Each structure stands twice: as structure tokens, then as C-alpha cells.
C-alpha positions in Angstrom: 93.9 169.9 96.7 94.5 170.9 93.1 92.0 172.5 90.8 91.6 171.4 87.2 92.9 173.8 84.6 89.9 173.3 82.4 87.3 176.1 82.3 84.0 175.6 84.0 81.4 173.4 82.3 79.2 176.5 81.5 82.0 177.9 79.3 82.1 174.9 77.0 80.8 175.6 73.6 81.1 179.4 73.9 83.7 180.7 71.5 86.1 183.4 72.8 85.5 186.9 71.6 88.0 187.9 68.9 88.9 191.5 68.0 86.6 191.5 64.9 83.6 190.2 66.9 84.2 192.8 69.6 84.6 195.6 67.2 81.3 194.6 65.4 79.5 194.5 68.7 80.7 198.0 69.6 79.7 199.3 66.2 76.2 197.8 66.4 75.9 199.1 70.0 76.8 202.6 68.8 74.3 202.3 65.9 71.6 201.2 68.4 72.4 204.2 70.6 72.3 206.7 67.8 69.0 205.4 66.4 67.0 205.9 69.6 64.4 208.6 69.3 65.4 210.2 72.6 69.0 210.7 71.5 67.9 212.2 68.2 65.6 214.7 70.0 68.4 215.7 72.4 70.8 216.2 69.4 68.2 218.2 67.5 67.5 220.4 70.6 71.2 221.1 71.1 71.7 221.9 67.4 68.9 224.4 67.5 70.3 226.1 70.6 73.8 226.2 69.0 72.4 227.7 65.8 70.3 230.3 67.7 73.4 231.3 69.8 75.5 231.7 66.7 72.8 233.7 65.0 72.6 236.1 68.0 76.4 236.4 68.3 76.8 237.2 64.6 73.8 239.5 64.5 74.9 241.6 67.5 78.8 241.6 67.5 79.0 244.6 69.9 76.6 243.2 72.4 79.4 242.9 75.0 80.2 246.6 74.7 76.5 247.5 75.2 76.4 245.5 78.4 79.6 247.1 79.6 78.0 250.6 79.1 74.9 249.6 81.0 77.1 248.3 83.9 78.7 251.7 84.3 75.6 253.3 85.7 
């Protein structure tokens, strides 16, 4: 028994995805992901934590030495 080489009837009328259509779909999917309020809240929270850590690191550059002195006792 031979099977026909034609695609299934459900596939008729559906154009194949080209590179440009796929790239546009990925781009719009990325924009949809970025514009979600939950994602924006997580990014803002991480940015605040990073800035606070940098502030502490730059404000107390010898903090590691202080901890080392306390560990000697």
C-alpha cells in the first residue's frame, strides 16, 4: 500500500513559515514577555538589590578585612 505524497487535508491553505515570519513571531513574543507586569517587577527588584549591593561594597571596601579580624577570636 502506497501513501500519497500530498500533505494532509488539514494542512491545505496554511502557508509555510518563512524566516521573516518566524523572526517576527519571536520578536513579538519577546516584546509580549517583556511587557508583562510580573517580569517588570522582578527586573526592578533585582536592579534594586544589585544597586544596594554595589553601594555597600563601595561604601565599605575593607569589610572583608573586618570580618577576618572578628574570625580570629
